[in-house]
VOPAGU-2260 file (C-alpha; in pm, 1 decimal, decimal comma):
REM VOPAGU-2260
SITE   aa  ch    i         X         Y         Z
SITE  ALA   A    0       0,0       0,0       0,0
SITE  LEU   A    1     127,8     344,7     -90,2
SITE  THR   A    2      23,1     631,4     134,4
SITE  GLU   A    3     -40,3     990,8      28,8
SITE  SER   A    4     283,3    1083,2     208,3
SITE  ALA   A    5     480,9     844,6     -20,5
SITE  LYS   A    6     531,6     571,2     239,4
SITE  LEU   A    7     516,6     213,5     114,2
SITE  TYR   A    8     379,2     -68,6     329,5
SITE  ALA   A    9     403,5    -440,3     252,3
SITE  PHE   A   10     168,9    -709,1     377,5
SITE  GLY   A   11     329,9   -1022,1     236,9
SITE  ALA   A   12     635,1   -1227,1     323,5
SITE  GLY   A   13     785,1   -1199,5     -24,9
SITE  ASP   A   14     798,2   -1578,2     -68,0
SITE  LYS   A   15     523,4   -1610,5    -330,8
SITE  GLY   A   16     610,7   -1318,6    -558,9
SITE  GLN   A   17     428,8   -1054,7    -355,6
SITE  LEU   A   18     595,7    -742,8    -223,3
SITE  GLY   A   19     694,5    -816,6     130,9
SITE  THR   A   20     954,4    -844,9     398,4
SITE  GLU   A   21    1106,5   -1163,1     534,1
SITE  LEU   A   22     917,6   -1322,0     821,7
SITE  LEU   A   23    1091,3   -1389,3    1150,5
SITE  ALA   A   24    1152,2   -1753,3    1248,3
SITE  TYR   A   25     846,6   -1766,0    1477,6
SITE  GLN   A   26     607,2   -1600,2    1228,2
SITE  SER   A   27     387,7   -1787,0     981,1
SITE  GLU   A   28     211,5   -1477,3     851,0
SITE  ARG   A   29     221,7   -1102,3     894,7
SITE  GLY   A   30     -83,7    -954,1    1064,6
SITE  ASN   A   31      20,2    -590,9    1035,5
SITE  PRO   A   32     166,7    -401,6     741,2
SITE  GLU   A   33     542,7    -346,1     748,6
SITE  LEU   A   34     696,8     -15,9     637,6
SITE  VAL   A   35     930,2     -69,2     340,9
SITE  ASP   A   36    1240,9     149,7     354,4
SITE  VAL   A   37    1250,3     297,4       3,6
SITE  ASP   A   38    1281,2     654,4    -124,5
SITE  LEU   A   39     985,4     723,2    -354,7
SITE  ASN   A   40    1052,7    1096,9    -394,3
């Protein structure tokens, strides 16, 4: 999800082609969006 303030959030784990961030060892899914550190300006 891209916010109006140009922040990008990912919901996936990135393991099935979706934009995401790697899950921690104890996680099986991500319940909350994770801010992606990228400069969109």
